[in-house]
C-alpha positions, 0 to 999 in steps of 0.5 A: 500500499503506497503512502504517497500519491508519487509511489501509487503513480509510479505503481500504476506504470509499472503493473501497466507496463507489465502488460495487466490489463486495467480494471475498475478504479475508485477516487473517494475522500478517504482512498484511491485505488485501481485494480490490475487484472490478469487473464488467468490467476490464482494463488500458488505456494512453493518452496525448494531449490532454484525458487526466485529470490523474490517477494512476489511471483508472476507467470506470463505467456512470454518472459522476453517480451515483458522484459523487453518492455520492462527494459524500455520503461527503464525499470530496475533489474535484480537479474536479467531474463535467463533459463532456469533449470526447471524449463522456464525463462525468469527475471526479477525487477525492483518493485517501486516505492520499496515494495520488494522484488517481483520475479516474471517468468514463462515456461519454455514449453506447454508442460501442462498439456504435452503435445507433439509440436513443430521446431521453430527452426527456419533454417533453409526456408524462404519467406515473404513478408507483404507490407501496407504502406499506409500507416507506415509509422506502425507497419515498418515497426511490425516488419522489423519485428517479423524479419527479426523472428525469422532470422533469430530461428535460423533464416538467411536475410536473402531468403526473406523477401519484402513485398509493399503494397499501398494498404491493407486492403491490397495484402490478400491480392499480393499474398495469393500472387506470392504464394502461387509461385511456390517459392515460399514455405510462408508469408506474413501479412502485415498492416495497420487499420485504425477505426475512423468516423465511417464504416470503411474500417469495418468493410477493410477489416472484414475484407482483409481477414477473410481475404488473407484466410481464404489465400492460405486455404486455397493455396496451402501456404502458411500466412501469418496475420500480422494485420493490426485492427485497432481503435486508436493509434495508441492501441496500434503503438501498444501492439508494434513493440510496447506493452502488448508485445509486437504482433509483427514478431507473433504473425512470423512465429506462427506462419514459421511453425505452420510451415515447420508442421507442413514439412513434418507432415510430408 
């Protein structure tokens, strides 16, 4: 419970930057408060070797993405993100206002329900990324992250072709042209559509989503959906590298996983 207003504000920024969803808040004469929600939550007790040296522990979907956001916000790290012997990635932060240490971790695989999954190895594969120029301030960030995802998993830059089109509406047509060449193991469609004052947004979003999905089904070439459909510019910025991660990176990994699965099932 922070006693000072500035500490309260620092804690709000802290948990918001880590990706917690803002819940209800109150402003009364005697107290002020804000709730932060997690999609799945619970209380877990643990003891034993290699437990993190922290006062609080939170599990997230991807510790690396959260750590990157925390670094950008200038948070104080007790330990950087690293592998743990128990199959997780973990880092520890100082909580503002002297409220202790927070450990953040994610499992490297879904041990709760073991499944056979394709390896994220793009070595020797060829990819194409179709990028809309409209809202380039956002789409270029998505493009950079998608390219990075392929390179990090083994692909060479020479094997990643980048094709630019005017806007999101042109993405399905360009994707179909590229997929039909048979040259690529997977594609990624990158764009950004922000809601305006007319029905144009809904028309574009529906057509682009349907079109990209249909191209993938018709050609059998996996296509990662890296098209942001946001109500505001702030939402788009958050999803292009800030507290919501980078959807370009995620779309590339999704396309790669399907491409690897396709190779395994041949």
